[in-house]
C-alpha positions in Angstrom: 0.1 0.1 0.0 2.8 2.4 0.9 4.7 1.7 -2.5 1.2 2.4 -4.3 0.9 5.9 -2.6 4.6 6.6 -3.1 4.3 5.9 -6.8 1.2 8.0 -7.1 2.8 11.0 -5.2 5.8 10.8 -7.3 3.7 10.8 -10.5 1.5 13.7 -9.3 4.6 15.5 -8.2 6.3 15.1 -11.6 3.2 16.0 -13.3 2.3 18.9 -11.0 5.9 20.5 -11.0 6.1 20.7 -15.0 6.9 24.0 -15.9 7.1 25.5 -19.3 10.4 26.3 -20.5 9.3 29.4 -22.4 6.1 31.4 -21.4 3.4 31.7 -24.0 3.8 35.3 -25.6 1.0 37.9 -25.4 1.0 38.1 -29.4 1.6 34.6 -30.3 1.7 33.7 -34.0 -1.1 31.2 -35.0 0.6 27.7 -35.7 -0.6 27.6 -39.3 0.6 31.2 -39.9 4.0 30.1 -38.4 4.3 27.3 -40.7 3.4 29.5 -43.8 6.3 31.8 -42.4 8.6 29.1 -41.9 7.9 27.7 -45.5 8.6 31.1 -47.1 11.9 31.6 -45.0 12.9 28.3 -46.2 12.5 29.2 -49.8 14.3 32.3 -49.1 17.3 30.6 -47.6 17.3 28.1 -50.7 17.4 31.1 -53.0 20.2 32.5 -51.1 22.1 29.1 -51.3 21.4 28.7 -55.0 21.9 32.2 -56.3 23.4 34.5 -53.5 23.7 37.4 -55.9 19.9 37.5 -56.8 19.0 38.9 -53.2 22.1 41.0 -52.8 21.0 43.2 -55.7 17.8 44.2 -53.9 17.9 47.1 -51.5 15.2 45.5 -49.2 15.5 42.8 -46.6 13.6 39.8 -48.1 13.2 38.5 -44.5 11.5 41.7 -43.4 9.3 41.5 -46.5 8.1 38.0 -45.5 7.2 39.3 -42.0 5.3 42.2 -43.3 3.4 39.8 -45.7 2.1 38.1 -42.7 1.6 41.3 -40.6 4.0 39.9 -37.9 6.9 42.0 -36.6 10.2 40.7 -35.9 10.0 40.6 -32.2 6.7 38.8 -32.3 8.2 36.1 -34.7 11.2 35.7 -32.6 9.1 35.1 -29.3 6.7 32.9 -31.2 9.5 30.8 -32.6 11.2 30.5 -29.4 7.8 29.3 -27.9 7.2 26.8 -30.6 10.8 25.5 -30.3 10.5 24.8 -26.7 8.4 21.8 -27.5 10.6 19.9 -29.6 8.1 17.3 -30.8 5.8 19.7 -31.9 8.4 22.0 -33.5 9.5 18.9 -35.4 6.2 18.2 -36.6 5.9 21.9 -37.9 9.3 21.5 -39.8 8.0 18.2 -41.3 5.1 20.0 -42.6 7.2 22.6 -44.3 9.4 19.8 -45.7 6.4 18.0 -47.3 5.3 21.2 -48.7 8.7 22.0 -50.2 8.8 18.5 -51.6 5.4 18.7 -53.1 6.1 22.1 -54.7 9.6 20.8 -55.9 7.6 17.9 -57.8 5.3 20.4 -59.4 8.4 22.7 -60.5 10.2 19.8 -61.9 7.2 18.8 -64.1 7.0 22.3 -65.3 10.7 22.4 -66.1 10.3 19.1 -68.0 7.4 20.6 -70.1 9.4 23.7 -70.9 12.3 21.6 -71.9 10.0 19.6 -74.5 8.7 22.8 -75.9 12.3 24.1 -76.5 13.1 20.9 -78.1 10.0 21.0 -80.3 10.7 24.7 -81.3 14.3 23.9 -82.3 12.9 21.2 -84.5 10.6 23.4 -86.2 13.0 26.1 -86.6 15.4 23.6 -88.2 12.3 22.7 -90.6 11.7 26.6 -91.3 15.2 27.1 -92.2 15.3 24.3 -94.7 12.1 25.5 -96.3 13.4 29.2 -96.4 16.5 27.9 -98.2 14.4 26.4 -100.7 12.4 29.4 -101.1 15.6 31.4 -101.7 16.5 28.9 -104.2 13.3 29.3 -106.0 13.8 33.0 -106.0 17.0 32.6 -107.4 15.7 30.8 -110.3 13.5 33.5 -111.3 15.2 36.1 -113.7 14.3 39.7 -113.2 13.9 40.1 -117.0 11.1 37.7 -117.1 8.9 39.6 -114.8 6.7 41.9 -116.8 6.3 45.4 -115.5 3.1 47.3 -115.8 3.6 50.7 -117.4 3.0 53.7 -115.2 0.1 55.8 -115.9 0.4 59.6 -116.0 
């Protein structure tokens, strides 16, 4: 009996003493909006990594633009990010959602790129055919002698 009471009291003590590592901020960014912001920031980082000069040429800070897009100030974002990051499992789930979204859009973009490449190949083939035909037309024009063309007399 004493063992049961001891076990229950230890469990109650452990559950009752659970303290949040980071307090919930006053203006917490909603979870879905936070995932959207994290997604856009991930795209931004990928752009910076792939082509650093593309963002250096602009006068504005792209991160600030993204926060403005979602009507969130930088302090609010930082505090919300710290709050969500305090719960590792939930934060990992959020990043998994961002990763899944990136992968989904990557597949869409890959398919669009393949379609564009096919269009370019078809255009190249058509241009070759047109060039061959235009050479034939030029040859036909060269066969015609300017003397053989009758001119209409000018009327006064």
